[in-house]
FIRO-194989 format. One record per residue (C-alpha): residue number from 1; residue in three letters; x, y, z. Coordinates in nm, 4 decimals. Each point is the difference from the previous one (the first is absolute). Layout:
     i    aa         c1         c2         c3
   NUM   ALA          X          Y          Z
...
//
This chain:
     i    aa         c1         c2         c3
     1   MET     0.0000     0.0000     0.0000
     2   LYS     0.2831     0.2360     0.0925
     3   LYS     0.1561    -0.0678    -0.3395
     4   TYR    -0.3137     0.1219    -0.1814
     5   ILE    -0.0289     0.3055     0.2230
     6   LEU     0.3600     0.0963    -0.0820
     7   ILE    -0.0621    -0.0500    -0.3720
     8   ILE    -0.3110     0.2200     0.0129
     9   ALA     0.1836     0.2672     0.2013
    10   ALA     0.2886    -0.0005    -0.2473
    11   TYR    -0.2469     0.0324    -0.2879
    12   LEU    -0.1698     0.2989     0.1619
    13   VAL     0.3364     0.1699     0.0571
    14   HIS     0.0836    -0.0645    -0.3662
    15   ILE    -0.3277     0.1631    -0.1095
    16   GLN     0.0653     0.3026     0.2224
    17   ALA     0.3535     0.0338    -0.1373
    18   ASP    -0.1326    -0.0089    -0.3571
    19   ALA    -0.2551     0.2672     0.0876
    20   GLN     0.2728     0.2212     0.1464
    21   LYS     0.1894    -0.0184    -0.3314
    22   SER    -0.2975     0.1259    -0.1976
    23   ILE     0.0639     0.3251    -0.1821
    24   VAL    -0.2862     0.2184    -0.1212
    25   GLY    -0.0235     0.1161    -0.3592
    26   ASN     0.1252    -0.1244    -0.3345
    27   GLY     0.3256     0.1914     0.0352
    28   LEU     0.0814    -0.1753     0.3297
    29   GLU     0.1062     0.3305     0.1572
    30   ILE    -0.2436     0.0169     0.2934
    31   ASP     0.0671    -0.1985     0.3163
    32   PRO    -0.3029     0.0023     0.2346
    33   TYR     0.2054    -0.1401     0.2884
    34   HIS     0.2849     0.2526     0.0036
    35   TYR    -0.0792     0.3648    -0.0622
    36   THR     0.0399     0.3427     0.1583
    37   SER    -0.1633     0.3397    -0.0373
    38   GLN     0.1786     0.2594    -0.2141
    39   ARG    -0.1042     0.3493     0.1057
    40   GLU     0.1383     0.2057    -0.2890
    41   GLY     0.1291    -0.0494    -0.3514
    42   VAL     0.0947     0.1748    -0.3224
    43   PHE    -0.0879    -0.1877    -0.3179
    44   THR    -0.0098     0.0634    -0.3746
    45   ASN    -0.2407    -0.2609    -0.1403
    46   GLY    -0.2819    -0.0575     0.2443
    47   THR    -0.0900     0.0047     0.3673
    48   VAL    -0.2701    -0.1145     0.2426
    49   VAL    -0.0555     0.1354     0.3506
    50   CYS    -0.2462    -0.1876     0.2230
    51   ALA    -0.0687    -0.1505     0.3411
    52   HIS     0.1983    -0.3234    -0.0440
    53   PRO     0.3426    -0.0784    -0.1523
    54   LEU    -0.1161    -0.3170    -0.1763
    55   ALA    -0.2912     0.1749    -0.1709
    56   ALA     0.2301     0.2810    -0.1155
    57   GLN     0.2425    -0.2567    -0.1412
    58   VAL    -0.2829    -0.1780    -0.1817
    59   GLY    -0.1092     0.3241    -0.1666
    60   VAL     0.3516     0.0796    -0.1160
    61   ALA     0.0449    -0.3571    -0.1316
    62   MET    -0.2984     0.0554    -0.2288
    63   MET     0.1607     0.3130    -0.1434
    64   LYS     0.3294    -0.1830    -0.0494
    65   HIS    -0.1857    -0.2675    -0.1954
    66   GLY    -0.1469     0.2444    -0.2493
    67   GLY    -0.2845     0.1573     0.1931
    68   ASN    -0.0657     0.3639     0.0807
    69   ALA    -0.1161     0.1835     0.3127
    70   PHE    -0.3564    -0.1290    -0.0473
    71   ASP     0.1232    -0.3609    -0.0092
    72   ALA     0.1909     0.0704     0.3191
    73   ALA    -0.3133     0.1519     0.1545
    74   ILE    -0.2038    -0.3151    -0.0617
    75   ALA     0.2710    -0.2413     0.1140
    76   THR     0.0848     0.2064     0.3093
    77   GLN    -0.3634     0.0156     0.1132
    78   LEU    -0.0371    -0.3762    -0.0419
    79   ALA     0.3220    -0.0631     0.1928
    80   LEU    -0.1136     0.2328     0.2799
    81   ALA    -0.3212    -0.2041     0.0233
    82   VAL     0.2263    -0.2838     0.1154
    83   VAL     0.2867     0.1574     0.1929
    84   TYR    -0.1899     0.2908     0.1584
    85   PRO    -0.3339    -0.1522     0.1057
    86   GLY    -0.0735     0.2790     0.2483
    87   ALA    -0.0710     0.2438    -0.2843
    88   GLY     0.1210    -0.1392    -0.3324
    89   ASN    -0.3053    -0.1675    -0.1356
    90   ILE    -0.2304    -0.1608    -0.2478
    91   GLY    -0.2784     0.0207     0.2574
    92   GLY    -0.0111     0.3802    -0.0029
    93   GLY     0.0320     0.2789    -0.2537
    94   GLY     0.1694     0.3270    -0.0843
    95   PHE     0.0872     0.2699    -0.2511
    96   MET     0.2665     0.0485    -0.2662
    97   THR     0.1246     0.3333    -0.1342
    98   ALA     0.2346    -0.0466    -0.2953
    99   ARG     0.1507     0.1724    -0.3015
   100   ARG     0.0882    -0.1838    -0.3192
   101   ALA     0.3286     0.1146    -0.1519
   102   VAL    -0.0847    -0.0665    -0.3635
   103   ASP    -0.2746     0.2624    -0.0220
   104   GLY    -0.0082     0.1741     0.3394
   105   LYS    -0.3446    -0.1422     0.0766
   106   THR    -0.0890     0.0139     0.3679
   107   ILE    -0.2059    -0.2858     0.1387
   108   THR    -0.1985    -0.0145     0.3226
   109   LEU    -0.1343    -0.3488     0.0605
   110   ASP    -0.2616    -0.0615     0.2703
   111   PHE    -0.0132    -0.3532     0.1378
   112   ARG    -0.1434     0.1059     0.3352
   113   GLU    -0.2221    -0.2474     0.1829
   114   LYS    -0.3783     0.0380    -0.0202
   115   ALA    -0.2801    -0.0573     0.2460
   116   PRO    -0.1819    -0.3310    -0.0587
   117   GLY    -0.3377     0.0113    -0.1718
   118   HIS    -0.1775    -0.0766     0.3282
   119   ALA     0.1747     0.2797     0.1920
   120   SER    -0.2240     0.2660     0.1508
   121   ARG     0.0402     0.3437     0.1521
   122   ASP    -0.0605    -0.1009     0.3629
   123   MET     0.1508    -0.3497    -0.0069
   124   TYR     0.2347     0.0734     0.2915
   125   LEU    -0.2593     0.1602     0.2278
   126   ASP    -0.1711    -0.1836     0.2839
   127   LYS    -0.3697     0.0322     0.0906
   128   SER     0.0760     0.3149     0.1990
   129   GLY     0.1800     0.1586    -0.2936
   130   ASN     0.3464    -0.0381     0.1504
   131   ALA     0.2889    -0.0755    -0.2371
   132   SER     0.2002    -0.3215     0.0440
   133   THR     0.3523     0.0587    -0.1342
   134   GLU     0.0895    -0.3553     0.1069
   135   LEU    -0.2179    -0.1294    -0.2848
   136   SER     0.1336     0.2511    -0.2545
   137   GLN     0.3655    -0.0601     0.0875
   138   ASN     0.0345    -0.3730     0.0633
   139   GLY    -0.1434    -0.3237    -0.1302
   140   HIS    -0.2184    -0.0966    -0.2923
   141   LEU    -0.2488     0.2884     0.0009
   142   SER     0.2809     0.2554    -0.0406
   143   VAL     0.1094    -0.1376    -0.3380
   144   GLY    -0.0490     0.1896    -0.3269
   145   VAL     0.0129    -0.1637    -0.3444
   146   PRO     0.3741    -0.0278    -0.0864
   147   GLY     0.1332     0.1928    -0.2994
   148   THR     0.3730    -0.0733    -0.0232
   149   VAL    -0.0144    -0.2878    -0.2490
   150   ALA    -0.2231     0.2001    -0.2349
   151   GLY     0.2475     0.2868     0.0314
   152   LEU     0.2928    -0.2224    -0.0960
   153   PHE    -0.1706    -0.1096    -0.3208
   154   LYS    -0.1078     0.3575    -0.0759
   155   THR     0.3710     0.0933     0.0198
   156   LEU     0.1117    -0.2852    -0.2254
   157   PRO    -0.0567     0.1805    -0.3381
   158   TYR     0.2731     0.2479     0.0978
   159   ALA     0.2477    -0.2815     0.0772
   160   LYS     0.2156    -0.2058    -0.2388
   161   LEU     0.0254    -0.3464     0.1569
   162   THR    -0.2700    -0.2651     0.0423
   163   PHE    -0.1995    -0.0215     0.3198
   164   ALA     0.1270    -0.3557     0.0461
   165   GLU     0.3563     0.1330     0.0166
   166   LEU    -0.0944     0.2780     0.2397
   167   ILE    -0.1847    -0.2195     0.2493
   168   GLN     0.2472    -0.2900     0.0113
   169   PRO     0.2370     0.1519     0.2609
   170   ALA    -0.2934     0.0502     0.2369
   171   ILE    -0.1058    -0.3622    -0.0515
   172   ASP     0.3560    -0.1159     0.0745
   173   LEU     0.0183     0.2139     0.3148
   174   ALA    -0.3332    -0.1308     0.1284
   175   LYS     0.0720    -0.3646    -0.0817
   176   ASN     0.3652    -0.0224     0.1046
   177   GLY    -0.0158     0.2499     0.2847
   178   TYR     0.2145     0.2941     0.1026
   179   VAL     0.1827     0.0937     0.3192
   180   ILE    -0.1795     0.2604     0.2108
   181   THR     0.1622     0.2957     0.1747
   182   GLU    -0.0270     0.0987     0.3654
   183   LYS    -0.2623     0.2653    -0.0799
   184   GLU    -0.2059    -0.2555    -0.1945
   185   ALA     0.0232    -0.2515     0.2827
   186   ASP    -0.1105     0.2635     0.2516
   187   GLY    -0.2974     0.0930    -0.2205
   188   LEU    -0.1175    -0.3590    -0.0352
   189   ASN     0.0373    -0.0604     0.3736
   190   THR    -0.1795     0.3226     0.0928
   191   ASP    -0.3049    -0.1005    -0.2047
   192   ARG     0.0103    -0.3690     0.0894
   193   GLU    -0.3104     0.0169     0.2219
   194   ASN    -0.1863     0.2030    -0.2619
   195   PHE     0.0748    -0.2623    -0.2651
   196   ILE    -0.1400    -0.2655     0.2296
   197   LYS    -0.3048     0.2107     0.0915
   198   TYR    -0.1041     0.1153    -0.3469
   199   ASN     0.0622    -0.3144    -0.2062
   200   THR    -0.2325    -0.2942    -0.0488
   201   SER     0.2923    -0.2266    -0.0939
   202   LYS     0.2731    -0.0986     0.2438
   203   GLU     0.2391    -0.0851    -0.2831
   204   ILE     0.1300     0.3320    -0.1263
   205   ALA     0.3597     0.0766    -0.0930
   206   PHE     0.0379     0.2872     0.2453
   207   VAL    -0.0528    -0.2027     0.3194
   208   LYS     0.2178    -0.2857     0.1243
   209   PRO     0.0279    -0.1742     0.3379
   210   GLU     0.2969     0.2075     0.1146
   211   LEU     0.0676     0.3713    -0.0431
   212   TRP     0.1711     0.1283    -0.3133
   213   LYS     0.3610     0.1172     0.0139
   214   ALA     0.2357     0.1692    -0.2430
   215   GLY     0.1470    -0.2581    -0.2377
   216   ASP    -0.3087    -0.2232    -0.0095
   217   THR    -0.1267    -0.0969    -0.3452
   218   LEU    -0.3602     0.0877    -0.0902
   219   PHE    -0.1612    -0.2404    -0.2462
   220   GLN    -0.3367     0.0893    -0.1586
   221   LYS    -0.1131    -0.3038    -0.1982
   222   ASP    -0.3657     0.1073    -0.0268
   223   LEU     0.1024     0.3418    -0.1318
   224   ALA     0.2325    -0.1639    -0.2525
   225   GLU    -0.2946    -0.2012    -0.1370
   226   THR    -0.2121     0.3163    -0.0212
   227   LEU     0.2752     0.1756    -0.1949
   228   GLU     0.0261    -0.3016    -0.2308
   229   ARG    -0.3738     0.0302    -0.0752
   230   ILE     0.0454     0.3684    -0.0846
   231   LYS     0.2979    -0.0869    -0.2215
   232   LYS    -0.2057    -0.2610    -0.1855
   233   ASN    -0.3389     0.1739    -0.0226
   234   GLY     0.0740     0.3727     0.0249
   235   PRO    -0.2485     0.2170     0.1960
   236   LYS    -0.2496    -0.2874    -0.0033
   237   GLY     0.2524    -0.1966     0.2049
   238   PHE    -0.0804     0.2389     0.2844
   239   TYR    -0.3466     0.1471    -0.0572
   240   GLU    -0.1569    -0.3280    -0.1113
   241   GLY     0.0597    -0.3706     0.0495
   242   LYS     0.1638    -0.1630     0.3004
   243   THR     0.1559     0.3156     0.1502
   244   ALA    -0.3302     0.1887    -0.0138
   245   ASP    -0.1693    -0.3001     0.1588
   246   TYR     0.2539     0.0023     0.2835
   247   ILE    -0.0607     0.3712     0.0637
   248   VAL    -0.3793    -0.0356     0.0031
   249   GLU     0.0077    -0.3139     0.2148
   250   GLU     0.2155     0.1900     0.2505
   251   MET    -0.2494     0.2870    -0.0050
   252   LYS    -0.2877    -0.2373     0.0724
   253   ARG     0.1816    -0.1651     0.2900
   254   GLY     0.0760     0.3395     0.1580
   255   HIS    -0.3195     0.1881    -0.0949
   256   GLY     0.1708     0.2239    -0.2556
   257   LEU    -0.1803     0.1498    -0.3000
   258   ILE     0.2092    -0.0640    -0.3133
   259   THR    -0.1741    -0.2180    -0.2605
   260   LEU     0.1098    -0.1673    -0.3227
   261   GLU    -0.1864     0.2732    -0.1886
   262   ASP     0.1964     0.2722     0.1859
   263   LEU     0.3268    -0.1606    -0.1053
   264   LYS    -0.1003    -0.0695    -0.3582
   265   LYS    -0.1076     0.3564    -0.0755
   266   TYR     0.2937     0.1811     0.1631
   267   GLU     0.1970     0.2207    -0.2422
   268   ALA     0.3059     0.2191     0.0325
   269   VAL    -0.0455     0.3384    -0.1710
   270   GLU     0.2169     0.2792    -0.1332
   271   ARG    -0.0707     0.3439     0.1457
   272   PRO     0.0923     0.3429    -0.1388
   273   PRO     0.3403     0.0862     0.1528
   274   LEU     0.0147     0.2897     0.2426
   275   HIS     0.2515     0.2620    -0.1253
   276   PHE     0.1034     0.3244     0.1686
   277   MET     0.3041     0.2267     0.0254
   278   TYR     0.2118     0.0850     0.3028
   279   ARG     0.2809     0.2541    -0.0386
   280   GLY     0.0402    -0.0877    -0.3685
   281   TYR    -0.0022    -0.3786     0.0534
   282   GLU    -0.2832    -0.2124    -0.1365
   283   ILE    -0.1487    -0.2356     0.2577
   284   VAL    -0.1964    -0.3049    -0.1170
   285   SER    -0.1962    -0.1836     0.2673
   286   PHE    -0.3135    -0.2041     0.0558
   287   PRO    -0.3547     0.1412    -0.0164
   288   PRO    -0.3046    -0.1210     0.1973
   289   PRO    -0.0890    -0.2563     0.1250
   290   SER     0.3341     0.0780     0.1597
   291   SER     0.0159     0.3215     0.1966
   292   GLY     0.3801    -0.0066    -0.0240
   293   GLY     0.0501     0.1969    -0.3217
   294   LEU    -0.2586     0.2660     0.0842
   295   LEU     0.1456     0.0470     0.3481
   296   LEU     0.3471     0.0365    -0.1510
   297   ALA    -0.1241     0.2595    -0.2480
   298   GLN    -0.1777     0.1979     0.2713
   299   MET     0.2876    -0.0074     0.2474
   300   LEU     0.2721     0.0877    -0.2515
   301   LYS    -0.2037     0.2792    -0.1555
   302   MET    -0.0886     0.1418     0.3423
   303   ILE     0.3670     0.0366     0.0962
   304   GLU     0.1292     0.1058    -0.3461
   305   PRO    -0.0425     0.3762     0.0611
   306   PHE     0.2277    -0.0218     0.3059
   307   PRO     0.3856     0.0027    -0.0050
   308   VAL     0.0360    -0.3514     0.1431
   309   LYS     0.3709    -0.0250    -0.0857
   310   ASP     0.0725     0.3196     0.1931
   311   PHE    -0.1763    -0.1383     0.3064
   312   GLY     0.2561    -0.2831     0.0201
   313   PHE    -0.0396    -0.3775     0.0158
   314   HIS    -0.1972    -0.1140     0.3060
   315   SER    -0.0184     0.3551     0.1283
   316   VAL    -0.2933     0.0983     0.2180
   317   MET    -0.1522     0.2088    -0.2802
   318   GLN     0.0375    -0.2735    -0.2644
   319   ILE    -0.1696    -0.2599     0.2186
   320   HIS    -0.2697     0.2464     0.1089
   321   LEU    -0.0849     0.1010    -0.3577
   322   MET    -0.0124    -0.3573    -0.1283
   323   ALA    -0.2010    -0.1259     0.2979
   324   GLU    -0.2604     0.2740    -0.0511
   325   ALA    -0.0292    -0.0950    -0.3674
   326   GLU    -0.0396    -0.3648     0.1000
   327   ARG    -0.2685     0.0900     0.2542
   328   ARG    -0.2118     0.1820    -0.2583
   329   ALA     0.0422    -0.2613    -0.2728
   330   TYR    -0.1084    -0.2853     0.2283
   331   ALA    -0.3103     0.1931     0.1024
   332   ASP    -0.0924     0.0112    -0.3702
   333   ARG     0.0762    -0.3707    -0.0327
   334   ALA    -0.2618    -0.0872     0.2606
   335   LYS    -0.2788     0.1855    -0.1827
   336   TYR     0.0710    -0.0036    -0.3706
   337   MET     0.2009    -0.3093    -0.0971
   338   GLY    -0.1296    -0.3443    -0.0969
   339   ASP    -0.0448    -0.2430    -0.2892
   340   PRO    -0.0684     0.2147    -0.3109
   341   ASP    -0.2249    -0.2739    -0.1399
   342   PHE    -0.2384     0.0677     0.2908
   343   TRP     0.0780     0.3570     0.1094
   344   LYS     0.0782     0.3169    -0.1953
   345   VAL     0.3404     0.1032     0.1331
   346   PRO     0.0620     0.3727    -0.0657
   347   ASP     0.3658    -0.0615    -0.0795
   348   SER     0.0554     0.2977    -0.2304
   349   ILE    -0.1361     0.2378     0.2645
   350   LEU     0.1949    -0.1654     0.2816
   351   MET     0.3212     0.0519    -0.2008
   352   SER    -0.0714     0.3553    -0.1200
   353   ASN     0.2246     0.2832     0.1134
   354   LYS    -0.2994     0.2187     0.0871
   355   TYR    -0.1477    -0.2631     0.2303
   356   LEU     0.3337    -0.0835     0.1652
   357   MET     0.0789     0.3666     0.0626
   358   GLN    -0.3329     0.0209     0.1804
   359   ARG     0.0893    -0.3104     0.2031
   360   MET     0.3238     0.1614     0.1201
   361   SER    -0.1466     0.3468     0.0537
   362   ASP    -0.0243    -0.0577     0.3763
   363   PHE     0.3524    -0.1436     0.0312
   364   ASN     0.1750     0.1638     0.2945
   365   PRO     0.3813    -0.0201    -0.0176
   366   ASP     0.0208     0.0343     0.3768
   367   SER    -0.2441    -0.2643     0.1213
   368   ALA    -0.1654    -0.3312    -0.0805
   369   THR    -0.3624    -0.0028    -0.1120
   370   PRO    -0.2073    -0.2309     0.2258
   371   SER    -0.1650    -0.2688    -0.2105
   372   THR    -0.3321     0.0895     0.1624
   373   ASN     0.0285     0.3293    -0.1917
   374   VAL     0.0762    -0.1721    -0.3306
   375   THR    -0.2765    -0.1472    -0.2137
   376   ALA    -0.0125    -0.1030    -0.3623
   377   GLY     0.0118     0.2913    -0.2429
   378   LEU    -0.3149     0.1424    -0.1547
   379   ILE    -0.0555    -0.1322    -0.3497
   380   HIS    -0.2707     0.1068    -0.2386
   381   GLN    -0.0665    -0.2739    -0.2555
   382   SER    -0.2955    -0.1526    -0.2110
   383   GLU     2.3423    -2.0192     1.7726
   384   GLU     0.0063    -0.3117    -0.1856
   385   THR     0.1054     0.0748    -0.3486
   386   THR     0.3071    -0.0445    -0.2165
   387   HIS     0.1542     0.2070    -0.2766
   388   ILE     0.2126    -0.0786    -0.3059
   389   SER     0.1990     0.2513    -0.2065
   390   ILE     0.1430    -0.1223    -0.3322
   391   SER     0.1850     0.1595    -0.2903
   392   ASP     0.2004    -0.1179    -0.2990
   393   LYS     0.2599     0.1574    -0.2293
   394   ALA    -0.2617     0.0703    -0.2673
   395   GLY    -0.1728     0.2382     0.2401
   396   ASN    -0.3028    -0.2077     0.0975
   397   MET    -0.1187     0.1047     0.3465
   398   VAL    -0.2237    -0.2164     0.2186
   399   SER    -0.1312     0.0875     0.3465
   400   ILE    -0.2281    -0.2568     0.1647
   401   THR    -0.1563    -0.0050     0.3449
   402   THR    -0.1925    -0.3095     0.1065
   403   THR    -0.1655    -0.0929     0.3255
   404   LEU    -0.1776    -0.2472     0.2229
   405   ASN    -0.0821     0.2988     0.2276
   406   ASN     0.0944    -0.1253     0.3478
   407   HIS     0.3167    -0.2079     0.0528
   408   PHE    -0.0965    -0.3434    -0.1371
   409   GLY    -0.3321     0.1555    -0.1052
   410   SER    -0.3041    -0.1791     0.1377
   411   LYS     0.2308    -0.2675     0.1525
   412   THR    -0.2117    -0.2448    -0.2024
   413   VAL     0.1541    -0.2398    -0.2522
   414   ALA    -0.2136    -0.0912    -0.3025
   415   GLY    -0.0273    -0.3670     0.0940
   416   LYS     0.2206    -0.2299    -0.2074
   417   ALA     0.0834     0.2877    -0.2359
   418   GLY     0.2717     0.0951     0.2487
   419   PHE    -0.0063     0.3816    -0.0112
   420   ILE    -0.1161     0.2601     0.2528
   421   LEU    -0.3122     0.2029    -0.0752
   422   ASN    -0.0250     0.3763     0.0482
   423   ASP    -0.2035     0.1938     0.2580
   424   GLU    -0.0635     0.2950    -0.2302
   425   MET    -0.3660     0.0395     0.0952
   426   ASP     0.1305     0.2006     0.2969
   427   ASP     0.1127     0.2693    -0.2459
   428   PHE    -0.3624     0.0915    -0.0539
   429   SER    -0.1660     0.2406     0.2386
   430   ILE    -0.1861    -0.2674     0.1964
   431   LYS    -0.1857     0.2766     0.1845
   432   PRO     0.0389     0.3800    -0.0382
   433   GLY     0.2553     0.1261     0.2510
   434   VAL     0.1237    -0.3459     0.1058
   435   PRO     0.3758    -0.0270    -0.0634
   436   ASN     0.1410    -0.2937    -0.1930
   437   LEU     0.3162    -0.1962     0.0791
   438   TYR     0.2150     0.3058    -0.0799
   439   GLY    -0.2167     0.2528     0.1816
   440   ALA    -0.1486     0.1439    -0.3195
   441   VAL    -0.3633     0.1060     0.0060
   442   GLY    -0.2402     0.0363    -0.2904
   443   GLY    -0.3578     0.0505    -0.1050
   444   GLU    -0.2398    -0.0479    -0.2892
   445   ALA     0.2657     0.0111    -0.2732
   446   ASN     0.1643    -0.3145     0.1380
   447   ALA    -0.3052    -0.1842     0.1367
   448   ILE    -0.0248    -0.3738    -0.0646
   449   ALA    -0.1847    -0.1094    -0.3141
   450   ALA    -0.0074    -0.3245    -0.1945
   451   ASN     0.2771    -0.0244    -0.2642
   452   LYS     0.1492     0.3337     0.1080
   453   ARG     0.3742     0.0582     0.0386
   454   MET     0.0980     0.1234     0.3443
   455   LEU     0.1988     0.3246     0.0297
   456   SER     0.3758    -0.0460     0.0231
   457   SER     0.2982     0.2124     0.1025
   458   MET     0.2476    -0.1673    -0.2368
   459   ALA     0.2046     0.2420    -0.2092
   460   PRO     0.2300    -0.1686    -0.2539
   461   THR     0.1630     0.3042    -0.1576
   462   LEU     0.2332     0.1084    -0.2820
   463   ILE     0.1873     0.3289    -0.0356
   464   LEU     0.1007     0.1354    -0.3413
   465   LYS     0.2552     0.2764    -0.0564
   466   ASP    -0.0146     0.1766    -0.3375
   467   SER    -0.2349    -0.2803    -0.1146
   468   LYS     0.2670    -0.2613     0.0744
   469   PRO     0.0115    -0.2664     0.2762
   470   PHE     0.1297     0.1338     0.3302
   471   VAL    -0.1300    -0.1956     0.3029
   472   VAL    -0.2131    -0.3050     0.0775
   473   VAL    -0.1353     0.0043     0.3571
   474   GLY    -0.2530    -0.1659     0.2268
   475   THR    -0.0464    -0.1522     0.3422
   476   PRO    -0.2325    -0.2135     0.2114
   477   GLY    -0.1488     0.1333     0.3217
   478   GLY    -0.3781     0.0486    -0.0127
   479   THR    -0.0968     0.3649     0.0424
   480   THR     0.3678     0.0948     0.0428
   481   ILE     0.0680    -0.0880    -0.3661
   482   PRO    -0.0866     0.3392    -0.1562
   483   THR     0.1856     0.1980     0.2675
   484   SER     0.3120    -0.2176    -0.0364
   485   VAL    -0.0004     0.0416    -0.3798
   486   PHE    -0.0698     0.3734     0.0548
   487   GLN     0.3121     0.0297     0.2149
   488   SER     0.2068    -0.2033    -0.2472
   489   ILE    -0.0930     0.2306    -0.2894
   490   VAL     0.0787     0.3121     0.2042
   491   ASP     0.3333    -0.1517     0.1053
   492   VAL     0.1194    -0.0701    -0.3552
   493   VAL    -0.1539     0.3068    -0.1706
   494   ASP     0.0418     0.2720     0.2636
   495   PHE     0.3048    -0.1266     0.1879
   496   ASN     0.1755    -0.2032    -0.2733
   497   MET     0.0629    -0.2786     0.2509
   498   PRO     0.1544    -0.3394    -0.0883
   499   LEU    -0.2568    -0.2818    -0.0106
   500   SER     0.1402    -0.1918     0.2961
   501   GLU    -0.0159     0.3109     0.2177
   502   THR    -0.3510     0.0776    -0.1186
   503   ILE    -0.1215    -0.3510     0.0752
   504   ASN     0.1664    -0.0528     0.3348
   505   SER    -0.0496     0.3419     0.1590
   506   PRO    -0.2702    -0.0014     0.2693
   507   LYS    -0.3534     0.0582    -0.1268
   508   PHE    -0.2949     0.1950     0.1413
   509   HIS    -0.3716    -0.0328    -0.0700
   510   HIS    -0.3245     0.1883     0.0627
   511   GLN    -0.3374    -0.1256    -0.1232
   512   TRP    -0.2421     0.2561     0.1487
   513   VAL    -0.1694    -0.2504     0.2312
   514   PRO     0.1225    -0.0964     0.2541
   515   ASP     0.1625     0.3368     0.0614
   516   TYR     0.3562    -0.1219     0.0517
   517   LEU     0.3260     0.0740    -0.1746
   518   TYR     0.1506    -0.3476    -0.0165
   519   VAL     0.3809    -0.0170    -0.0116
   520   GLU     0.2609    -0.2698    -0.0218
   521   LYS     0.3023     0.0023     0.2297
   522   GLY     0.2828     0.2229    -0.1155
   523   PHE    -0.1431     0.3530    -0.0060
   524   ALA     0.1906     0.2637     0.1952
   525   ALA    -0.1429     0.0542     0.3486
   526   ASP    -0.0051     0.3796    -0.0369
   527   THR    -0.1941    -0.0329    -0.3281
   528   LEU    -0.2677    -0.2145     0.1640
   529   SER    -0.0134     0.2352     0.2986
   530   ALA    -0.0549     0.2994    -0.2293
   531   LEU    -0.2782    -0.1824    -0.1844
   532   GLN    -0.1692    -0.0834     0.3307
   533   LYS     0.0102     0.3678     0.0978
   534   MET    -0.1750     0.0764    -0.3300
   535   GLY    -0.2871    -0.2258     0.1071
   536   TYR     0.0911    -0.3393    -0.1492
   537   GLN    -0.0710    -0.3150     0.1936
   538   ILE     0.3085    -0.2108    -0.0727
   539   LYS    -0.0254    -0.3774     0.0091
   540   GLU     0.3083    -0.2134    -0.0647
   541   ARG    -0.0786    -0.3221    -0.1845
   542   GLY     0.1749    -0.2930    -0.1678
   543   PRO     0.1341    -0.0093    -0.3556
   544   ILE    -0.1972     0.1948    -0.2616
   545   GLY    -0.0077    -0.1757    -0.3366
   546   ARG     0.2753    -0.1728    -0.1948
   547   THR     0.0783     0.2306    -0.2910
   548   GLU     0.1553    -0.1380    -0.3211
   549   MET     0.1575     0.2436    -0.2489
   550   ILE     0.1844     0.0072    -0.3316
   551   GLU     0.1629     0.3089    -0.1539
   552   PHE     0.1038     0.0400    -0.3642
   553   LYS     0.3277     0.1920     0.0028
   554   GLY     0.2718     0.0276    -0.2639
   555   GLY    -0.0980    -0.3198    -0.1773
   556   GLN    -0.0039    -0.1956     0.3252
   557   LEU    -0.2769    -0.1443     0.2143
   558   ILE     0.0632     0.0922     0.3641
   559   SER    -0.2024    -0.2251     0.2306
   560   ALA    -0.0642     0.0088     0.3719
   561   SER    -0.2111    -0.2120     0.2353
   562   ASP    -0.1301     0.0664     0.3489
   563   LYS     0.1946    -0.1070     0.3079
   564   ARG    -0.3260    -0.0406     0.1932
   565   GLY    -0.0439    -0.3565    -0.1335
   566   ASP     0.1774    -0.2734    -0.1961
   567   ASP    -0.0432     0.2149    -0.3123
   568   SER     0.2594    -0.0353    -0.2719
   569   VAL     0.1147     0.1238    -0.3386
   570   ALA     0.1195    -0.2175    -0.2863
   571   GLY     0.1216     0.0900    -0.3447
   572   TYR     0.2609    -0.0405    -0.2684
//
């Protein structure tokens, strides 16, 4: 008997050793068991900046093998769905802002999640009319219809390689496993009880008998099979057939709302890009149903008349001015912004110089304006997310922000399909005045309705200088996304700062309600004291966002990733 046990043990060790030799990708250049984050890089041919080193390497491998920035965008998103399960996803959705080099066409692709067909305005209210954020933020009822896979195929016409080539590295990573980092292990362990609580199956890849530790290998066999179905059958491999059945069966077991019909009729759509100027630079960002681009336009235009550079970087006056612009823009967000297919968003008015001058007419350079004194302007009219920045030598620019909303989304895995579902329903205004996960409040414009896209804060953004590529920028971070991108643009345009300094300098954030100026560690004590004397309530918080940036400069692609996570650049 002992002899057979030893033979079996030796065989298992042999299998494990073979798995550890597996290299991802046709070019055999990506090792999922030995890798490190690269924070900065200067490249000439192509570069990817994202939340995980392996995903960045996968994207660059696609460009090396004849693809362009759009190929890299598809492959990187698919790889993140495997190696960054907390936010990288096929169970969520997002937005892409891009510019095609061949003709200068700008593309804004909306693959945001949608409310299920059986969703209703008051679905998270109890009999007394009280809102239950537990239901909107966790478990099956919080899940919106996923859009990522539809978005990938909507991007494919701009790429050069086949989808089968682009998805294969993700399949390899899921099937053969990859070594997790300390941060990844901590994340899985932190949500261990949530995975157990919100899943109907006890056999999911993210839970094992003992706690995770850095250096463990995460295998995702069910996810690998799902990716194989997508490779074989295209969008129908996700929105129909076995994967769709797994999603709907999971919904039924946990009293969720998504049906086969919801999945089958989901479509990603192109939106008109949002263009505006700031100090002679053209900014291209995302329109509604994201609030991100409109908020950026409002905030930048509100501060443009002021000599920001003369104020000095992180001076009291610079922070005060920008925080007051943020406060006013977020008040407008709560009243006027929503899904344009359901709500007429007055975007041209919200971005007009006349309107924004009126918004800043009560700005006091000596004191903060209490948010109780700030409401939306008068108009007359008939934190968990991930970002990818990609560029290639031809001048293609791709900025993509995707999300599951909360870290690990709803905490619910789609049965044997192996991927985590989003909790994006919480991004609706579940009741006027009730804050969501990120403290944002809303009203009628963002009320729940069947098949409606919930309002987002994502702001994948491009900057053009003299009509030529200059910067690709974006970040995760819920409602802090627009203010982080806002600061990044001011840093590079007004202060001419290097990307790494821009990204890693401490960030601040104000969103009108609650009336706090949130700051990361690192601001000068006398600066914070002066702001408090002006009337600001300062609240120190953890990391704000994880900004990813690329700059076109002198024929080179300068890339920088955020030190706040395992983020990494790759390129050649």
